[in-house]
C-alpha positions as CSV (number, residue, x, y, z in Angstrom):
1,X,37.2,13.8,-154.0
2,X,38.7,14.2,-150.6
3,X,38.2,18.0,-150.0
4,X,39.7,18.4,-146.5
5,X,41.4,16.8,-143.5
6,X,40.6,17.4,-139.9
7,X,43.7,18.4,-137.9
8,X,43.2,19.4,-134.2
9,X,39.5,20.0,-134.8
10,X,40.2,22.3,-137.8
11,X,39.4,21.7,-141.4
12,X,42.4,22.1,-143.7
13,X,41.4,22.1,-147.3
14,X,43.4,20.1,-149.9
15,X,43.4,23.1,-152.4
16,X,45.2,25.3,-149.8
17,X,47.6,22.5,-148.8
18,X,48.4,22.0,-152.5
19,X,49.2,25.6,-153.0
20,X,51.5,25.8,-150.0
21,X,53.3,22.6,-150.8
22,X,53.8,23.6,-154.4
23,X,55.2,26.9,-153.4
24,X,57.7,25.2,-151.1
25,X,58.7,22.8,-153.9
26,X,59.2,25.8,-156.2
27,X,61.4,27.5,-153.7
28,X,63.4,24.4,-152.9
29,X,64.1,23.5,-156.6
30,X,64.9,27.2,-157.4
31,X,67.3,27.3,-154.5
32,X,69.0,24.1,-155.6
33,X,69.3,25.1,-159.3
34,X,70.5,28.6,-158.6
35,X,73.3,27.1,-156.5
36,X,74.1,24.5,-159.2
37,X,74.2,27.1,-162.0
38,X,75.9,29.8,-159.9
39,X,73.1,32.3,-159.9
40,X,71.9,34.5,-157.0
41,X,68.8,32.9,-155.5
42,X,68.1,36.0,-153.3
43,X,67.6,38.0,-156.5
44,X,64.5,35.9,-157.1
45,X,63.5,35.6,-153.4
46,X,63.4,39.4,-152.8
47,X,61.2,39.8,-155.9
48,X,58.8,37.1,-154.9
49,X,56.4,39.1,-152.6
50,X,55.8,41.7,-155.4
51,X,55.4,39.0,-158.1
52,X,53.0,36.9,-155.8
53,X,50.8,39.9,-155.1
54,X,50.7,40.9,-158.7
55,X,49.8,37.4,-159.8
56,X,47.2,37.0,-157.0
57,X,45.5,40.3,-158.0
58,X,45.3,39.5,-161.7
59,X,44.2,35.9,-160.9
60,X,41.4,37.2,-158.8
61,X,40.5,40.3,-160.8
62,X,39.9,38.4,-164.1
63,X,37.4,36.2,-162.2
64,X,35.9,39.3,-160.7
65,X,35.3,40.8,-164.1
66,X,33.4,37.8,-165.3
67,X,31.4,37.3,-162.1
68,X,30.7,40.9,-160.9
69,X,32.0,43.7,-163.2
70,X,35.0,45.7,-164.2
71,X,35.3,47.7,-160.9
72,X,34.0,47.1,-157.4
73,X,31.3,49.5,-156.3
74,X,31.0,48.7,-152.6
75,X,32.9,47.1,-149.7
76,X,31.3,43.7,-150.3
77,X,32.6,43.6,-153.9
78,X,36.0,44.7,-152.7
79,X,35.9,41.8,-150.3
80,X,35.1,39.4,-153.1
81,X,38.0,40.8,-155.1
82,X,40.7,40.5,-152.4
83,X,39.5,37.5,-150.4
84,X,40.9,34.0,-151.1
85,X,37.7,32.4,-149.7
86,X,36.5,29.7,-152.0
87,X,39.5,30.0,-154.3
88,X,37.5,31.9,-156.8
89,X,40.3,32.6,-159.3
90,X,40.6,32.4,-163.1
91,X,43.1,30.5,-165.1
92,X,43.5,33.4,-167.7
93,X,44.3,35.8,-164.9
94,X,46.9,33.4,-163.5
95,X,48.6,33.1,-166.8
96,X,48.6,36.9,-167.2
97,X,50.1,37.3,-163.8
98,X,52.8,34.7,-164.3
99,X,53.8,36.1,-167.7
100,X,54.1,39.7,-166.4
101,X,56.0,38.5,-163.4
102,X,58.5,36.5,-165.5
103,X,58.9,39.4,-167.9
104,X,59.6,41.8,-165.1
105,X,62.1,39.5,-163.4
106,X,64.0,38.6,-166.6
107,X,64.0,42.3,-167.6
108,X,66.3,42.8,-164.6
109,X,68.8,40.3,-165.9
110,X,71.3,42.0,-168.1
111,X,73.2,39.3,-169.8
112,X,71.4,37.2,-172.4
113,X,73.2,34.0,-171.2
114,X,71.9,34.6,-167.7
115,X,68.4,35.2,-169.0
116,X,68.5,31.7,-170.6
117,X,69.8,30.2,-167.4
118,X,67.1,31.9,-165.3
119,X,64.3,30.9,-167.8
120,X,65.4,27.2,-167.3
121,X,65.5,27.6,-163.6
122,X,62.0,29.1,-163.5
123,X,60.7,26.4,-165.8
124,X,62.1,23.5,-163.9
125,X,61.0,25.0,-160.6
126,X,57.5,25.8,-161.8
127,X,57.1,22.6,-163.8
128,X,58.0,20.3,-160.9
129,X,55.9,22.4,-158.4
130,X,52.9,21.6,-160.6
131,X,53.2,17.9,-159.9
132,X,51.9,18.0,-156.3
133,X,49.6,21.0,-157.1
134,X,47.6,19.1,-159.7
135,X,47.3,16.1,-157.4
136,X,45.9,18.2,-154.5
137,X,43.5,19.9,-156.9
138,X,42.3,16.4,-157.9
139,X,41.6,15.7,-154.2
140,X,40.0,19.1,-153.6
141,X,36.5,20.2,-154.6
142,X,37.3,23.6,-156.1
143,X,37.9,22.2,-159.6
144,X,35.3,19.7,-160.7
145,X,36.0,17.5,-163.7
146,X,33.6,16.3,-166.4
147,X,31.7,13.1,-165.9
148,X,32.6,9.9,-167.7
149,X,31.4,6.3,-167.9
150,X,34.8,4.9,-168.8
151,X,37.3,3.0,-166.7
152,X,39.2,6.2,-166.2
153,X,36.5,7.6,-163.9
154,X,37.0,8.2,-160.2
155,X,34.6,8.6,-157.4
156,X,34.4,10.7,-154.2
157,X,36.4,9.4,-151.2
158,X,34.7,11.7,-148.7
159,X,31.0,12.0,-147.8
160,X,31.3,15.9,-148.0
161,X,32.8,15.8,-151.5
162,X,31.0,17.6,-154.3
163,X,31.8,14.6,-156.5
164,X,29.0,12.7,-154.7
165,X,26.7,14.6,-157.1
166,X,28.2,12.6,-159.9
167,X,28.9,8.9,-160.6
168,X,32.4,9.1,-162.2
169,X,34.6,12.0,-163.3
170,X,37.8,12.2,-165.2
171,X,40.9,12.4,-163.0
172,X,42.4,15.2,-165.0
173,X,44.5,16.4,-162.1
174,X,46.4,13.1,-162.4
175,X,46.8,13.6,-166.2
176,X,48.2,17.1,-165.7
177,X,50.5,16.1,-162.9
178,X,52.0,13.3,-165.0
179,X,52.3,15.6,-168.0
180,X,54.1,18.2,-165.9
181,X,56.6,15.5,-164.8
182,X,57.0,14.2,-168.3
183,X,57.7,17.6,-169.8
184,X,60.2,18.6,-167.2
185,X,62.1,15.3,-167.7
186,X,61.9,15.7,-171.5
187,X,63.4,19.2,-171.3
188,X,66.0,17.9,-168.9
189,X,67.1,15.3,-171.4
190,X,66.9,17.7,-174.4
191,X,68.8,20.4,-172.5
192,X,71.9,18.4,-171.6
193,X,74.5,21.2,-170.9
194,X,72.9,23.9,-173.0
195,X,70.6,26.5,-171.6
196,X,67.5,28.2,-173.1
197,X,65.0,25.3,-173.3
198,X,62.8,26.6,-170.5
199,X,60.5,28.6,-172.8
200,X,59.9,25.5,-174.9
201,X,59.0,23.6,-171.8
202,X,56.4,26.3,-170.9
203,X,54.9,26.1,-174.3
204,X,54.6,22.3,-174.2
205,X,53.0,22.5,-170.7
206,X,50.4,25.0,-171.8
207,X,49.3,23.2,-175.0
208,X,48.5,20.1,-173.1
209,X,46.8,22.0,-170.2
210,X,44.7,24.0,-172.6
211,X,43.1,20.8,-174.0
212,X,42.8,18.9,-170.8
213,X,41.0,21.8,-169.1
214,X,38.2,21.3,-171.6
215,X,37.3,18.3,-169.4
216,X,36.7,20.6,-166.4
217,X,33.3,21.9,-165.3
218,X,33.4,25.7,-165.1
219,X,31.5,28.8,-166.4
220,X,32.7,29.4,-170.0
221,X,33.2,32.8,-171.5
222,X,33.8,34.0,-175.1
223,X,32.9,30.5,-176.3
224,X,33.8,29.1,-179.8
225,X,32.5,25.7,-180.8
226,X,34.0,23.4,-183.4
227,X,31.9,20.2,-183.8
228,X,31.8,18.6,-180.4
229,X,34.7,20.7,-179.1
230,X,34.1,23.8,-177.1
231,X,36.8,26.4,-176.6
232,X,36.8,29.5,-174.3
233,X,39.1,32.1,-172.9
234,X,41.1,29.5,-170.9
235,X,42.2,27.9,-174.2
236,X,42.8,31.2,-176.0
237,X,45.0,32.5,-173.1
238,X,47.0,29.2,-173.0
239,X,47.5,29.2,-176.8
240,X,48.6,32.9,-176.9
241,X,51.2,32.3,-174.1
242,X,52.3,29.0,-175.6
243,X,53.0,30.8,-178.9
244,X,54.9,33.6,-177.2
245,X,57.1,31.3,-175.2
246,X,57.8,29.1,-178.3
247,X,58.6,32.2,-180.3
248,X,61.1,33.3,-177.6
249,X,62.6,29.8,-177.6
250,X,63.1,29.8,-181.4
251,X,64.4,33.4,-181.4
252,X,67.1,32.7,-178.9
253,X,68.2,29.4,-180.5
254,X,68.5,31.2,-183.9
255,X,70.8,33.7,-182.2
256,X,72.9,30.8,-180.8
257,X,73.1,29.1,-184.2
258,X,74.2,32.4,-185.8
259,X,77.0,32.8,-183.2
260,X,78.4,29.3,-183.9
């Protein structure tokens, strides 16, 4: 839509800007909430480099498996695996990386009550960081949405945009951004003074994302069709993680009800 801006004769791509801004939003909200809920922010901060590298590797590796093969066989393929050029990542790998990262981090938290507090902190930080990320992905050209002829359609705003190949496309980045904001506000209202709703928030986010991503143009793998609907590994991964997070939410609330 508007893939890059020129700053001091350099192209700065919207996808990259979105990732950086979203990461800063995540850190800022996490810092604020840890202070508010009397948690140690540096416990998360010191773990972030490892968690980021792990998530990045899995995000890239899953895409590498589908595009190239299970293992790199030469330096060129290693470059494809580790290079961020072109943002050739896969949603399923991203989910896997985030799940493992959250599991590793929460495993280090001893008290159950603190685990619930931290799951809420991670959800609100992550959920609100998605608001600017989806908007920048809408502007960028690395994620192209399906075409439409309805009033919802948007056109390219830049002569170099890949969207110039199409007439109108769905603005699903806007849908996802608004949904991320809605879910975080809903969980905030639902939560009140109790903790442990973060996992429910993750589940609600993923269910919506799984269906909206069906309006994205991308190579599909392990496809299953149901009428006019087409599901692939992105939907399967989102549903599995959504079920896991919902199960954790229900399990922890049953424990709370049993203690009352």
